C-alpha positions in Angstrom: -60.3 54.7 -58.9 -61.3 51.6 -56.9 -58.9 50.2 -54.4 -58.5 46.8 -56.1 -58.0 48.4 -59.5 -55.3 50.7 -58.2 -53.6 47.8 -56.5 -53.6 45.8 -59.8 -52.1 48.8 -61.6 -49.3 49.1 -59.0 -48.6 45.4 -59.1 -48.3 45.4 -62.9 -46.0 48.4 -62.9 -43.7 46.8 -60.4 -43.8 43.4 -62.2 -42.8 45.1 -65.4 -39.9 46.9 -63.6 -38.6 43.5 -62.5 -39.3 44.0 -58.8 -39.1 40.5 -57.2 -42.0 40.8 -54.7 -44.1 43.1 -56.9 -47.5 41.8 -55.5 -46.5 42.2 -51.9 -44.8 45.6 -52.4 -47.7 47.0 -54.3 -50.1 46.0 -51.4 -47.8 47.3 -48.7 -47.4 50.7 -50.4 -51.2 51.0 -50.9 -51.9 50.1 -47.3 -49.4 52.7 -46.2 -50.9 55.5 -48.3 -54.5 54.7 -47.5 -53.9 53.7 -43.8 -55.6 50.3 -44.4 -54.6 46.7 -43.6 -54.2 43.5 -45.6 -57.9 42.6 -45.3 -59.0 45.7 -47.2 -58.1 44.3 -50.6 -60.3 41.2 -50.1 -63.1 42.7 -48.1 -63.4 46.2 -49.4 -61.7 46.1 -52.8 -64.5 48.1 -54.5 -64.0 51.1 -52.2 -63.0 54.4 -53.9 -59.6 55.8 -53.2 -59.3 59.5 -52.7 -57.6 61.4 -55.5 -54.9 62.6 -53.2 -54.1 59.1 -52.0 -54.1 57.8 -55.5 -51.6 60.5 -56.6 -49.4 59.6 -53.6 -49.6 55.9 -54.4 -48.7 56.4 -58.0 -45.6 58.4 -56.9 -44.5 55.7 -54.5 -44.9 53.0 -57.1 -42.8 55.0 -59.5 -40.1 55.2 -56.8 -40.3 51.5 -56.0 -39.9 50.7 -59.7 -36.6 52.5 -59.5 -35.6 50.0 -56.8 -35.9 52.3 -53.8 -36.7 49.9 -50.9 -40.3 49.7 -49.7 -39.1 50.5 -46.2 -37.6 53.8 -47.3 -40.9 54.8 -48.9 -43.1 53.8 -45.9 -40.5 54.9 -43.3 -40.8 51.8 -41.2 -40.1 48.1 -40.8 -41.4 45.5 -38.4 -38.9 43.6 -36.3 -39.5 41.3 -33.4 -43.1 42.3 -33.4 -42.2 46.0 -33.0 -42.3 48.8 -35.6 -39.1 50.7 -36.2 -38.5 53.9 -38.1 -36.0 53.6 -40.8 -34.3 55.7 -43.5 -31.5 55.5 -46.0 -29.2 56.3 -43.0 -29.6 52.9 -41.4 -29.6 49.2 -42.4 -33.1 48.0 -42.8 -33.9 45.4 -40.0 -34.1 41.9 -41.4 -35.7 38.7 -40.2 -32.3 37.0 -40.1 -31.3 39.4 -37.3 -34.2 38.2 -35.2 -32.1 35.0 -34.7 -29.5 37.1 -33.0 -32.1 38.8 -30.7 -33.8 35.5 -29.9 -30.5 33.8 -29.0 -29.4 36.7 -26.8 -32.8 36.6 -25.0 -32.0 33.0 -23.9 -29.1 34.4 -21.7 -30.6 37.7 -20.8 -31.5 38.2 -17.2 -33.2 41.0 -15.3 -30.9 43.9 -14.6 -28.2 43.1 -17.2 -26.3 45.9 -18.9 -26.3 45.4 -22.7 -23.8 46.9 -25.3 -24.9 47.1 -28.9 -22.1 47.8 -31.4 -23.0 49.3 -34.8 -26.6 49.9 -33.5 -28.0 51.5 -36.6 -31.8 51.8 -36.1 -31.4 50.4 -32.6 -33.6 47.5 -33.4 -31.4 44.9 -31.6 -30.9 46.8 -28.4 -34.4 48.1 -28.2 -36.0 44.7 -28.8 -33.9 43.2 -26.0 -34.9 46.1 -23.6 -38.5 45.7 -24.6 -38.7 42.0 -23.9 -36.7 42.1 -20.6 -37.1 43.7 -17.1 -34.9 46.4 -15.6 -32.1 45.9 -18.2 -30.1 48.9 -19.3 -28.5 49.4 -22.7 -26.0 51.4 -24.7 -25.8 51.5 -28.5 -22.9 52.9 -30.4 -22.6 53.9 -34.0 -20.2 55.9 -36.1 -23.1 57.7 -37.9 -24.8 60.6 -36.2 -27.8 60.3 -38.5 -28.2 56.6 -37.6 -28.1 57.6 -33.9 -30.9 60.1 -34.4 -33.0 57.3 -35.9 -32.2 55.0 -33.0 -33.1 57.8 -30.4 -36.4 58.4 -32.2 -37.2 54.6 -32.1 -36.5 54.5 -28.4 -38.8 57.4 -27.8 -41.6 55.9 -30.0 -41.3 52.6 -28.1 -41.2 54.4 -24.7 -37.8 52.9 -23.9 -34.7 54.4 -22.3 -31.3 53.7 -23.8 -28.0 55.5 -24.2 -26.8 56.1 -27.8 -23.3 57.3 -28.4 -21.4 58.4 -31.5 -18.4 56.1 -31.5 -16.0 54.2 -33.7 -16.8 50.9 -32.0 -15.5 51.4 -28.4 -13.6 54.7 -28.7 -16.5 56.8 -27.2 -17.2 54.5 -24.2 -16.3 55.3 -20.6 -13.4 52.9 -19.7 -14.9 52.5 -16.2 -18.1 50.8 -17.5 -18.5 47.1 -18.1 -21.3 45.2 -19.7 -22.9 41.8 -19.1 -23.7 41.2 -22.8 -22.4 42.5 -26.1 -24.5 42.2 -29.2 -23.6 43.3 -32.7 -24.6 43.0 -36.4 -21.4 44.6 -37.7 -20.6 45.2 -41.4 -19.5 41.8 -42.7 -19.7 41.8 -46.5 -16.3 41.7 -48.2 -15.7 44.8 -50.2 -15.4 43.0 -53.5 -18.8 41.4 -53.1 -20.7 44.7 -52.6 -20.9 45.6 -56.3 -22.8 42.4 -56.9 -25.5 43.0 -54.3 -29.1 43.7 -55.1 -29.6 47.3 -56.3 -31.9 48.0 -53.3 -29.0 47.2 -51.0 -26.1 48.3 -53.0 -27.5 51.7 -54.0 -29.8 52.6 -51.1 -28.5 51.2 -47.8 -25.5 52.8 -46.1 -22.2 51.5 -47.3 -20.6 51.9 -43.8 -23.2 49.3 -42.5 -22.3 46.8 -45.1 -18.6 46.9 -45.9 -16.6 44.5 -43.7 -13.3 45.4 -45.6 -11.2 43.0 -47.7 -12.3 39.7 -46.2 -15.4 40.8 -44.3 -13.9 40.0 -40.9 -12.4 43.4 -40.0 -15.0 44.3 -37.4 -15.0 40.8 -35.8 -11.2 41.2 -35.2 -11.7 44.6 -33.7 -14.7 43.8 -31.6 -13.1 40.6 -30.1 -10.0 42.4 -29.2 -11.2 45.9 -28.2 -14.2 44.6 -26.2 -12.2 43.1 -23.4 -11.9 46.1 -21.1 -15.7 46.5 -21.2 -16.6 43.0 -20.4 -16.9 41.1 -17.1 -15.5 37.6 -16.8 -18.5 35.5 -18.0 -20.0 38.3 -20.2 -21.9 37.0 -23.2 -21.1 38.0 -26.8 -23.5 37.5 -29.7 -22.4 38.4 -33.3 -24.4 38.1 -36.5 -22.3 36.7 -39.3 -22.4 35.9 -43.0 -23.5 32.5 -44.1 -19.9 31.3 -44.7 -18.1 33.0 -41.7 -18.9 30.7 -38.9 -15.5 28.9 -38.7 -13.5 32.1 -39.2 -15.4 34.1 -36.5 -15.2 31.1 -34.1 -11.4 31.1 -34.6 -11.2 34.9 -34.0 -13.1 34.7 -30.8 -11.2 31.6 -29.6 -7.8 33.2 -30.1 -9.0 36.3 -28.3 -9.9 34.3 -25.1 -13.6 33.6 -25.5 -15.0 30.2 -24.4 -18.0 28.0 -25.1 -18.3 29.3 -28.6 -21.3 28.2 -30.6 -22.5 28.8 -34.2 -26.2 29.1 -34.5 -28.0 28.6 -37.8 -31.0 30.5 -39.2 -34.2 28.9 -40.4 -32.6 28.3 -43.8 -29.9 26.2 -42.2 -27.2 28.8 -42.8 -24.7 29.9 -40.1 -26.1 33.2 -38.7 -24.9 33.9 -35.2 -21.7 33.2 -33.2 -22.1 33.1 -29.4 -19.2 33.2 -27.0 -18.4 33.9 -23.3 -15.5 36.1 -22.4 -13.2 34.1 -20.1 -9.6 35.6 -20.0 -7.0 32.8 -20.2 -5.2 33.6 -17.0 -8.5 33.4 -15.1 -9.4 30.1 -16.7 -5.9 28.7 -15.8 -6.3 29.9 -12.2 -9.4 27.7 -11.8 -7.8 24.5 -13.1 
């Protein structure tokens, strides 16, 4: 079958299945199977697709029609201009999280030590290491399978980072401090999860989504438990839900963080909270 005809078939199947971005997904899956790019459909749409590739494509369209995420079918997702391997064991990197990385980069200086809590695929930490000089980083996650994905991503990007299995800070050496803490923790209230898109609800790891009853559980733990691992003046960057800016600001303020800011995403929604760790007794000493 010709390339353009196979694409049209895939697009129609996904459209009938109610897939929101059926045209885009059909094209991405075809490019993945045929090892082509976005120009192929326009410039070489009349090329014949090999029988084996056609069979594979039909199989992936069938899977996507069942709401399995495209990224799980291709095994990768682009983030910050880099390609990361993903699976059902990690949260798929999203464009919203690039706001977190970009804001952290504003304060990132050569030689800093970075801590990434709930690292998942490692996309946040590895992006920061890729776009900086002589920085070091540690990523923690409670999931061993997620850590394997993160380690594979570090290897494929030729980056060195330490990845530790840990329930937030429990696996860290108490003698180590960090200049910057970044995290995209689980922040969706438990009651909201059943109403999420099927792709997210059924195919992404629950432990990377569920922020407990009010969605703020991990912000409370991070703000409190991070203190022994931060220098005076260390930066903290946390991704948040669109309606959590005020609540997370209050949590950080009460825990002794200063110069707290809420950064919005391109849609105008609160997306990141930034703070600086300044213990109260040290602040008072300087007054």
